[in-house]
C-alpha positions as CSV (number, residue, x, y, z in Angstrom):
1,X,-4.7,18.6,28.9
2,X,-2.7,15.6,27.8
3,X,0.8,15.4,26.4
4,X,1.5,16.9,23.0
5,X,4.6,16.2,20.9
6,X,5.3,18.7,18.1
7,X,7.6,17.5,15.3
8,X,9.0,20.0,12.8
9,X,10.1,19.4,9.3
10,X,13.2,20.3,7.3
11,X,14.9,23.4,8.7
12,X,12.9,23.5,11.9
13,X,9.8,25.5,12.9
14,X,11.1,28.2,15.2
15,X,9.2,31.5,15.8
16,X,7.2,32.8,14.1
17,X,6.2,29.4,12.7
18,X,2.7,28.2,13.8
19,X,4.3,25.2,15.6
20,X,6.3,27.4,17.9
21,X,3.2,29.5,18.5
22,X,1.3,26.3,19.3
23,X,3.9,25.1,21.7
24,X,3.7,28.4,23.5
25,X,-0.1,28.3,23.6
26,X,-0.1,24.8,25.1
27,X,2.4,25.7,27.8
28,X,0.6,29.0,28.5
29,X,-2.5,26.9,29.3
30,X,-0.5,24.6,31.6
31,X,-0.3,21.8,29.1
32,X,2.5,19.4,28.7
33,X,4.4,19.9,25.5
34,X,7.6,18.6,23.9
35,X,8.8,20.6,20.9
36,X,12.3,19.2,20.3
37,X,14.8,20.6,17.8
38,X,15.6,17.5,15.8
39,X,19.3,16.7,15.0
40,X,20.9,18.7,12.2
41,X,17.5,20.0,11.0
42,X,18.9,21.8,7.9
43,X,20.6,18.6,6.7
44,X,18.5,15.8,8.3
45,X,19.2,12.1,8.3
46,X,16.2,9.8,8.3
47,X,18.0,7.2,10.5
48,X,19.2,9.8,13.1
49,X,15.7,11.4,13.3
50,X,14.1,8.0,13.7
51,X,16.4,7.2,16.5
52,X,15.9,10.5,18.2
53,X,12.1,10.5,17.9
54,X,11.8,6.9,19.1
55,X,13.6,7.9,22.3
56,X,11.4,10.9,22.7
57,X,8.2,8.8,22.2
58,X,9.5,6.2,24.7
59,X,10.3,8.8,27.4
60,X,7.6,11.4,26.8
61,X,4.7,9.1,25.8
62,X,2.5,11.7,24.0
63,X,-1.2,11.5,23.6
64,X,-1.2,13.8,20.6
65,X,1.4,14.3,17.9
66,X,1.5,17.3,15.6
67,X,3.7,16.9,12.4
68,X,4.5,19.4,9.8
69,X,6.1,18.8,6.4
70,X,9.0,16.3,6.6
71,X,7.9,15.2,10.1
72,X,4.9,13.5,8.4
73,X,7.2,11.4,6.3
74,X,9.3,10.7,9.4
75,X,6.1,9.5,11.1
76,X,5.5,7.1,8.2
77,X,9.0,5.7,8.7
78,X,8.4,5.4,12.4
79,X,5.2,3.4,11.7
80,X,7.3,0.8,9.9
81,X,9.2,0.1,13.1
82,X,7.9,-2.8,15.2
83,X,7.6,-1.2,18.6
84,X,5.4,1.9,18.1
85,X,2.7,2.8,20.7
86,X,-0.6,4.1,19.4
87,X,-1.3,7.8,20.1
88,X,-4.8,9.3,20.6
89,X,-4.5,11.9,17.9
90,X,-2.2,12.6,15.0
91,X,-2.2,15.9,13.1
92,X,-0.5,15.8,9.8
93,X,0.0,19.3,8.3
94,X,1.5,19.8,4.8
95,X,2.9,16.4,4.1
96,X,5.2,16.4,1.2
97,X,4.9,14.0,-1.8
98,X,6.1,10.5,-0.9
99,X,8.3,10.6,-4.0
100,X,10.0,14.0,-3.3
101,X,13.3,14.4,-5.1
102,X,15.1,17.0,-3.0
103,X,18.8,16.1,-2.6
104,X,19.2,17.5,1.0
105,X,16.4,15.2,2.3
106,X,16.8,12.3,-0.1
107,X,17.2,9.7,2.8
108,X,13.5,10.1,3.5
109,X,12.3,9.3,0.0
110,X,10.7,7.4,-1.6
111,X,8.4,6.4,1.3
112,X,5.4,4.2,1.4
113,X,2.2,4.8,3.4
114,X,2.4,2.4,6.4
115,X,-0.2,-0.3,7.0
116,X,-0.7,1.0,10.5
117,X,-0.6,4.7,11.3
118,X,-0.5,4.1,15.1
119,X,-3.1,6.8,15.9
120,X,-6.8,6.5,16.9
121,X,-7.7,9.7,15.1
122,X,-5.8,11.2,12.2
123,X,-6.3,14.7,10.9
124,X,-4.6,15.9,7.7
125,X,-4.6,19.6,6.8
126,X,-3.2,20.7,3.4
127,X,-3.2,23.7,1.2
128,X,-4.5,23.6,-2.4
129,X,-1.3,25.3,-3.6
130,X,1.4,23.5,-1.6
131,X,4.5,23.3,-3.8
132,X,5.6,20.1,-2.1
133,X,2.5,17.9,-2.9
134,X,-0.2,17.6,-5.5
135,X,-3.8,17.7,-4.1
136,X,-4.6,14.3,-5.7
137,X,-1.7,12.6,-3.8
138,X,-2.6,14.2,-0.5
139,X,-6.2,13.0,-0.9
140,X,-5.0,9.5,-1.7
141,X,-2.8,9.4,1.4
142,X,-5.6,10.8,3.6
143,X,-7.9,8.1,2.3
144,X,-5.3,5.3,2.9
145,X,-4.8,6.3,6.5
146,X,-8.5,7.1,7.2
147,X,-7.8,10.7,8.1
148,X,-10.2,13.6,8.2
149,X,-9.1,15.8,5.4
150,X,-9.1,19.6,5.5
151,X,-8.1,21.8,2.6
152,X,-7.1,25.4,3.1
153,X,-7.2,27.6,0.1
154,X,-4.1,29.4,-1.1
155,X,-2.0,28.7,2.0
156,X,1.2,27.5,0.4
157,X,3.2,25.1,2.6
158,X,1.3,26.3,5.7
159,X,4.4,27.7,7.3
160,X,5.7,31.1,8.5
161,X,6.7,32.0,4.9
162,X,3.1,31.7,3.8
163,X,1.8,33.7,6.8
164,X,1.1,30.9,9.3
165,X,2.4,32.2,12.6
166,X,-0.3,32.2,15.2
167,X,-2.9,29.8,13.7
168,X,-6.2,29.6,15.5
169,X,-7.5,26.5,13.6
170,X,-4.7,24.2,14.7
171,X,-4.8,25.7,18.3
172,X,-8.5,25.0,18.5
173,X,-8.1,21.5,17.2
174,X,-5.1,20.5,19.4
175,X,-6.3,22.3,22.5
176,X,-9.9,21.0,22.4
177,X,-10.8,18.9,25.4
178,X,-10.9,15.2,24.8
């Protein structure tokens, strides 16, 4: 198994969130995983997160990146930097609207879809009732970045609060041999 970087969103993704479960599953199978707690996750700063993740990308050099929620927007900002390396696979789960108006995370918005996503394969997974993005916008973003697009019915924000602890679909997708 290659190196997997898991990036959480606003507030983190500690257990029982599916990202924490995925990190455990990767490690349990002798995979190499980095699941960092990004700086001040409850009151994030775009510039600090960009600096922190750029250092992680440079040192860890992942083959696969798994983003949830605000980490998707962070990835878009990283793609606007000039020194990004391309990863093999990028999983974007529950990206928020690019015009989100939430005061605590206002430094991340508005955000544009980057011209280059810096990934050979992109997989976007969304819920049809995610309170943070309308389905039409999610479909448009997926189309713009040439992502495979999976819709899960009635899954909310696809997090622990909506019942996504251990999540077999994401484990199968991330752990499949490439």
